[in-house]
MIKOL-336116 format. One line per 4 residues: number of its first residue (from 1); their letters; for each residue z negated, x negated, y of N, C-alpha, C, O. Coordinates in steps of 0.05 Angstrom, whole numbers. Layout:
BEGIN
NUM> a> Z,X,Y,Z,X,Y,Z,X,Y,Z,X,Y ~ ...
END
This chain:
BEGIN
1> magd> -2055,-1821,2407,-2063,-1819,2380,-2085,-1798,2376,-2106,-1800,2388 ~ -2080,-1779,2361,-2101,-1756,2360,-2127,-1765,2348,-2128,-1775,2326 ~ -2146,-1761,2363,-2177,-1771,2355,-2180,-1766,2326,-2187,-1785,2311 ~ -2177,-1745,2319,-2184,-1738,2288,-2167,-1752,2270,-2178,-1763,2251
5> ekak> -2140,-1753,2274,-2128,-1771,2253,-2134,-1801,2258,-2135,-1817,2239 ~ -2138,-1807,2282,-2146,-1838,2284,-2174,-1843,2271,-2178,-1865,2259 ~ -2193,-1824,2273,-2217,-1830,2260,-2214,-1830,2230,-2225,-1847,2215 ~ -2197,-1808,2219,-2193,-1809,2189,-2180,-1835,2178,-2185,-1843,2156
9> skve> -2163,-1846,2194,-2148,-1874,2186,-2171,-1898,2186,-2171,-1917,2170 ~ -2187,-1896,2204,-2209,-1918,2212,-2229,-1912,2184,-2238,-1931,2172 ~ -2235,-1888,2176,-2252,-1883,2152,-2242,-1892,2128,-2255,-1905,2112 ~ -2220,-1885,2125,-2202,-1894,2101,-2198,-1927,2099,-2199,-1940,2078
13> qakg> -2195,-1936,2121,-2193,-1968,2118,-2223,-1979,2114,-2225,-1999,2101 ~ -2242,-1968,2124,-2268,-1977,2121,-2277,-1973,2091,-2285,-1992,2078 ~ -2274,-1947,2080,-2281,-1942,2052,-2262,-1963,2033,-2272,-1973,2013 ~ -2237,-1967,2041,-2225,-1983,2023,-2235,-2010,2026,-2234,-2024,2006
17> kvke> -2243,-2020,2047,-2255,-2046,2047,-2281,-2053,2030,-2287,-2074,2018 ~ -2296,-2024,2032,-2322,-2029,2019,-2314,-2031,1985,-2324,-2048,1969 ~ -2297,-2013,1980,-2291,-2012,1949,-2277,-2038,1944,-2283,-2048,1922 ~ -2261,-2051,1958,-2246,-2076,1950,-2268,-2095,1948,-2267,-2113,1931
21> tagr> -2288,-2093,1965,-2309,-2118,1965,-2329,-2116,1939,-2336,-2135,1926 ~ -2334,-2088,1936,-2351,-2083,1913,-2337,-2086,1889,-2350,-2093,1870 ~ -2312,-2084,1886,-2298,-2088,1862,-2295,-2116,1853,-2297,-2124,1830 ~ -2289,-2133,1881,-2290,-2163,1874,-2317,-2173,1867,-2317,-2193,1853
25> avgn> -2342,-2163,1875,-2365,-2172,1872,-2372,-2169,1843,-2384,-2186,1830 ~ -2364,-2146,1834,-2374,-2137,1806,-2352,-2146,1783,-2355,-2139,1759 ~ -2331,-2161,1792,-2309,-2164,1777,-2294,-2141,1763,-2286,-2142,1740 ~ -2291,-2120,1778,-2276,-2095,1771,-2251,-2091,1783,-2250,-2078,1804
29> erle> -2227,-2100,1772,-2203,-2101,1786,-2192,-2072,1793,-2178,-2070,1813 ~ -2197,-2052,1779,-2192,-2026,1784,-2202,-2020,1811,-2187,-2014,1829 ~ -2225,-2021,1813,-2242,-2016,1838,-2232,-2029,1862,-2231,-2017,1883 ~ -2224,-2056,1861,-2209,-2072,1882,-2187,-2064,1887,-2180,-2063,1910
33> aegr> -2166,-2054,1863,-2144,-2045,1869,-2144,-2017,1886,-2128,-2012,1904 ~ -2162,-2003,1878,-2167,-1974,1891,-2176,-1978,1924,-2167,-1963,1942 ~ -2191,-1997,1927,-2198,-2007,1951,-2173,-2014,1969,-2170,-2003,1991 ~ -2154,-2034,1958,-2133,-2041,1974,-2114,-2015,1978,-2102,-2012,1999
37> aeqa> -2112,-1998,1958,-2095,-1975,1961,-2103,-1963,1986,-2088,-1960,2005 ~ -2129,-1954,1986,-2145,-1936,2005,-2136,-1950,2036,-2127,-1936,2055 ~ -2141,-1976,2037,-2135,-1988,2058,-2108,-1985,2068,-2103,-1976,2090 ~ -2090,-1992,2050,-2063,-1984,2056,-2054,-1952,2068,-2038,-1946,2085
41> kgda> -2067,-1939,2055,-2065,-1912,2065,-2074,-1905,2092,-2061,-1890,2107 ~ -2098,-1915,2098,-2105,-1916,2125,-2088,-1930,2149,-2083,-1921,2171 ~ -2079,-1953,2139,-2058,-1964,2153,-2035,-1947,2161,-2030,-1941,2184 ~ -2023,-1939,2141,-2000,-1921,2142,-2003,-1897,2160,-1985,-1888,2176
45> reak> -2028,-1885,2157,-2033,-1862,2176,-2033,-1868,2203,-2021,-1856,2221 ~ -2051,-1895,2206,-2053,-1905,2234,-2023,-1910,2246,-2017,-1901,2268 ~ -2007,-1922,2233,-1981,-1928,2239,-1965,-1901,2245,-1950,-1900,2265 ~ -1967,-1882,2231,-1954,-1858,2232,-1964,-1845,2262,-1948,-1836,2278
49> ekvk> -1985,-1845,2265,-1999,-1834,2293,-1987,-1851,2319,-1980,-1842,2340 ~ -1986,-1875,2311,-1978,-1899,2336,-1946,-1886,2341,-1937,-1883,2364 ~ -1932,-1879,2320,-1901,-1876,2325,-1900,-1846,2336,-1885,-1841,2355 ~ -1914,-1830,2326,-1916,-1801,2342,-1928,-1807,2373,-1919,-1792,2391
53> dvfk> -1943,-1822,2378,-1952,-1829,2407,-1931,-1837,2424,-1930,-1830,2448 ~ -1910,-1855,2410,-1892,-1868,2425,-1869,-1847,2434,-1858,-1849,2456 ~ -1863,-1828,2416,-1840,-1807,2421,-1856,-1784,2434,-1842,-1765,2441 ~ -1882,-1783,2438,-1895,-1765,2453,-1890,-1764,2482,-1885,-1744,2495
57> d> -1891,-1789,2492,-1888,-1797,2520,-1860,-1790,2532,-1855,-1796,2555
END
């Protein structure tokens, strides 16, 4: 997996988790949903890179 893309996916996942937790703590459903979406985006990026690695070999 490309190091740069792997780092981006981890950052997106972490930011999403923080947003989701903050949204839940203050009762802001929109912030919580944004956090879940950002985590999903990071998960998708990570999955894409793993697929690319499989076909790279």
